[in-house]
C-alpha positions in Angstrom: -38.2 21.6 3.2 -35.4 23.9 4.4 -33.4 24.9 1.3 -30.1 25.4 3.9 -30.7 21.6 5.0 -30.4 20.4 1.3 -27.5 18.1 0.5 -25.3 19.7 -2.3 -24.3 16.6 -4.3 -20.7 16.5 -5.4 -20.2 16.8 -9.4 -19.1 13.2 -10.5 -15.0 14.8 -10.8 -15.4 15.8 -7.0 -17.0 12.4 -6.0 -14.1 10.5 -7.9 -11.5 12.7 -6.5 -12.5 12.4 -2.9 -12.6 8.3 -3.7 -9.2 8.6 -5.3 -7.8 10.6 -2.4 -9.2 8.0 0.1 -7.5 5.3 -1.8 -4.1 6.9 -1.4 -4.7 6.5 2.6 -3.8 2.9 1.6 -0.3 3.6 0.2 2.7 2.4 1.8 5.3 5.0 0.9 5.4 8.1 3.0 6.8 10.0 -0.1 3.7 9.7 -2.0 0.3 8.3 -0.2 -1.8 9.2 -3.5 -4.1 6.9 -5.0 -6.1 6.8 -8.3 -9.6 5.9 -9.6 -10.4 4.9 -13.2 -14.0 5.3 -14.1 -16.2 5.4 -17.4 -19.8 5.7 -17.6 -20.1 7.1 -13.9 -19.0 3.6 -12.5 -15.6 2.8 -11.1 -13.7 0.3 -13.1 -10.5 0.2 -10.6 -8.6 1.9 -8.2 -5.2 2.0 -7.4 -2.5 3.3 -4.7 1.4 3.8 -4.3 2.6 0.7 -2.8 5.4 -2.2 -3.6 4.7 -5.1 -5.4 2.5 -8.0 -3.6 4.5 -9.7 -1.2 7.7 -7.3 -0.7 8.7 -4.8 1.7 6.8 -1.5 2.1 8.9 1.8 2.4 7.1 2.4 5.6 8.4 -0.8 7.3 11.9 -0.8 5.9 12.8 2.5 4.4 13.2 4.0 1.4 15.0 2.7 -1.9 16.2 6.2 -3.2 17.7 6.8 -6.9 19.3 10.0 -8.0 17.9 11.1 -11.4 19.8 13.6 -13.4 17.2 15.8 -15.5 18.2 17.7 -19.2 18.0 20.7 -17.4 20.9 19.3 -15.3 19.0 19.2 -12.1 19.1 16.4 -10.0 16.3 14.9 -7.9 15.7 12.0 -5.7 13.0 9.1 -6.3 12.0 6.4 -4.2 11.5 3.5 -6.6 10.7 1.0 -4.0 6.7 0.8 -5.1 4.8 1.3 -8.0 3.0 4.2 -8.9 -0.8 4.7 -7.9 -1.3 4.7 -11.8 0.7 1.4 -12.8 -0.7 -0.5 -9.6 -4.7 0.5 -11.3 -3.3 -0.6 -14.9 -2.1 -3.9 -13.2 -5.4 -4.4 -11.5 -7.1 -4.1 -14.7 -5.0 -6.6 -16.6 -5.4 -8.7 -13.7 -9.2 -8.9 -13.7 -9.8 -8.4 -17.4 -11.0 -4.8 -17.4 -11.0 -2.7 -20.3 -10.0 1.0 -19.8 -10.4 2.2 -23.4 -11.9 5.5 -23.1 -12.1 5.9 -19.4 -11.2 8.7 -17.3 -8.5 8.9 -14.3 -8.7 10.4 -11.2 -5.6 11.2 -9.2 -3.8 13.3 -6.6 -1.3 14.9 -9.1 -0.4 14.9 -12.8 1.2 11.6 -13.3 4.8 11.4 -14.2 6.1 11.0 -17.6 6.3 6.7 -17.1 2.9 6.5 -16.0 1.5 9.1 -19.0 2.9 6.7 -21.5 1.4 3.8 -19.9 -2.4 5.4 -19.4 -2.1 6.3 -23.1 -1.4 2.9 -24.4 -4.3 1.5 -21.7 -6.7 3.8 -23.7 -7.2 6.3 -20.8 -8.8 9.2 -22.9 -9.1 12.0 -19.8 -7.2 12.4 -16.7 -8.4 14.6 -13.6 -6.0 15.6 -11.4 -6.0 17.7 -7.9 -2.6 19.0 -8.3 0.4 19.5 -10.7 3.5 17.8 -10.4 6.9 19.4 -10.3 8.0 17.5 -13.3 4.7 17.4 -15.6 6.4 19.1 -18.4 7.0 16.0 -20.3 3.6 14.3 -19.2 1.8 17.6 -20.7 3.5 17.3 -24.2 2.8 13.8 -24.5 -0.8 14.0 -23.7 -1.4 16.6 -25.9 0.2 14.7 -28.8 -2.0 11.7 -28.0 -5.2 13.3 -27.3 -5.6 12.5 -23.8 -7.3 15.7 -22.2 -5.8 16.8 -19.0 -7.5 18.6 -16.2 -6.0 20.1 -13.2 -8.2 21.4 -10.5 -5.8 23.3 -8.3 -2.9 25.3 -9.8 -0.8 24.3 -6.6 2.4 22.3 -7.5 2.8 19.0 -5.7 6.9 19.5 -4.6 8.7 16.3 -3.8 11.8 18.0 -2.1 14.0 15.5 -0.7 14.8 17.6 2.5 11.0 16.7 3.6 11.6 12.9 4.1 13.8 11.1 6.5 14.3 7.6 5.9 13.1 4.8 8.2 15.8 2.9 9.9 14.7 -0.7 10.4 
């Protein structure tokens, strides 16, 4: 067999990350089409993507629900709060179907936000593998370090959610 024609199998991290990216394509908010996969012992337990609660309107259909957030350093950022984050939806899915996430690894597009980080810690996630870093990841990194959750960021590129990149959809 020609060695050049042999398939290069992805590592487990590459495999689960590529699935997380595909899951994210189901997202319903143009500000964050990200997804996640929660795996343990090389098996997928649950997935999640950015989306509105079941039965409620999606950003892609009715526009964003923007809120301003003032941070400790006095910077102000805009956040769409119509949808739940991919990590939150994965945790909710696990609860709904009765799957324990204790000791599992979560694969996601970017470092989880601080709220998601706290939820992941309480769900028993022990490792998070993120494709990119998040512009506001300082608190997440601190709480992961304090709680013993290992964070691995594959690409040092920072995901930036500057509000001028996004236009509100008018119904």
